[in-house]
C-alpha positions in Angstrom: -15.8 -33.7 61.0 -15.8 -32.6 57.3 -16.1 -34.6 54.1 -14.8 -34.0 50.6 -15.5 -36.1 47.5 -14.0 -36.5 44.1 -16.0 -38.4 41.6 -15.0 -39.9 38.2 -11.4 -38.9 38.4 -9.2 -40.5 35.7 -7.0 -42.4 38.1 -7.1 -46.2 38.5 -8.4 -47.3 42.0 -5.3 -49.5 42.5 -3.0 -46.5 42.1 -5.3 -44.3 44.2 -5.4 -46.8 47.1 -1.6 -46.7 47.4 -1.7 -42.9 48.1 -4.8 -43.3 50.3 -3.0 -45.9 52.5 0.0 -43.5 52.8 -2.1 -40.6 54.2 -4.7 -42.5 56.2 -4.8 -41.7 60.0 -2.1 -39.0 59.7 -2.2 -35.3 60.7 -3.4 -33.0 57.9 -0.3 -30.8 58.0 2.0 -33.9 57.6 -0.2 -35.3 54.8 -0.2 -32.0 52.9 3.6 -31.9 53.0 3.9 -35.5 52.0 1.5 -35.1 49.1 3.2 -31.9 47.9 6.5 -33.7 47.2 5.2 -37.2 46.3 6.0 -38.5 42.8 2.8 -40.5 42.2 0.1 -40.2 39.6 -2.7 -38.9 41.8 -0.8 -37.0 44.4 -2.0 -33.6 43.0 -5.6 -34.7 43.0 -5.4 -36.0 46.6 -3.7 -32.7 47.6 -6.5 -30.7 46.2 -9.1 -32.9 47.8 -7.4 -32.7 51.2 -7.2 -28.9 51.0 -10.9 -28.9 50.1 -11.8 -31.0 53.1 -9.8 -28.7 55.4 -11.7 -25.7 53.9 -15.0 -27.5 54.5 -14.0 -28.1 58.2 -13.1 -24.4 58.6 -16.4 -23.4 57.1 -18.3 -25.6 59.6 -17.2 -23.5 62.5 -15.4 -24.0 65.8 -12.8 -26.6 64.6 -9.1 -26.1 65.2 -7.4 -26.8 61.8 -4.1 -27.6 63.5 -5.6 -30.6 65.3 -7.3 -32.2 62.2 -6.4 -35.7 61.2 -7.5 -37.8 58.2 -9.9 -40.1 59.8 -11.2 -42.0 56.7 -10.2 -42.3 53.1 -12.1 -44.6 50.7 -11.4 -45.3 47.1 -14.1 -46.9 45.0 -14.1 -47.8 41.3 -16.1 -45.6 39.0 -17.3 -46.1 35.5 -14.8 -47.6 33.0 -14.2 -45.9 29.7 -13.8 -48.5 26.9 -11.6 -47.7 24.0 -10.3 -49.6 21.0 -6.7 -50.0 19.7 -6.1 -51.2 16.2 -3.9 -54.3 15.9 -2.5 -56.4 13.1 -4.6 -58.0 10.4 -7.7 -55.9 11.0 -8.1 -56.9 14.6 -8.7 -54.6 17.6 -7.9 -54.8 21.3 -10.0 -53.2 24.0 -8.4 -50.6 26.3 -10.0 -50.1 29.7 -9.6 -46.6 31.2 -10.6 -46.9 34.8 -11.9 -44.1 37.0 -12.2 -43.7 40.7 -14.5 -42.2 43.3 -12.5 -40.9 46.3 -14.0 -39.8 49.6 -11.8 -38.1 52.3 -13.0 -37.4 55.8 -11.2 -35.2 58.3 -11.9 -35.0 62.0 -10.5 -33.3 65.0 -8.0 -35.4 66.9 -9.1 -36.6 70.3 -6.8 -35.5 73.1 
């Protein structure tokens, strides 16, 4: 079992959870291929995170990389950046730029 974390990424949790649900409980090789060609906002960040988790698993020792599956993916909301946009007649609207904390866990598949 190996874990990789990505904190304060500029991706809304709602968009990140769509990608997380797509790759959850799938084999690592299949998930890497799916993420490589996926046209979603955070696919590149999930790809890099998955590659990092696989590298962490390799570094731990006697784990066969071909048998790894994505056992757990969680997406939590991080801090929100608050920005202001000028509007008509001297007013301003608030723009909320949301961030995410993503945790990805890979484990060896049970035979």
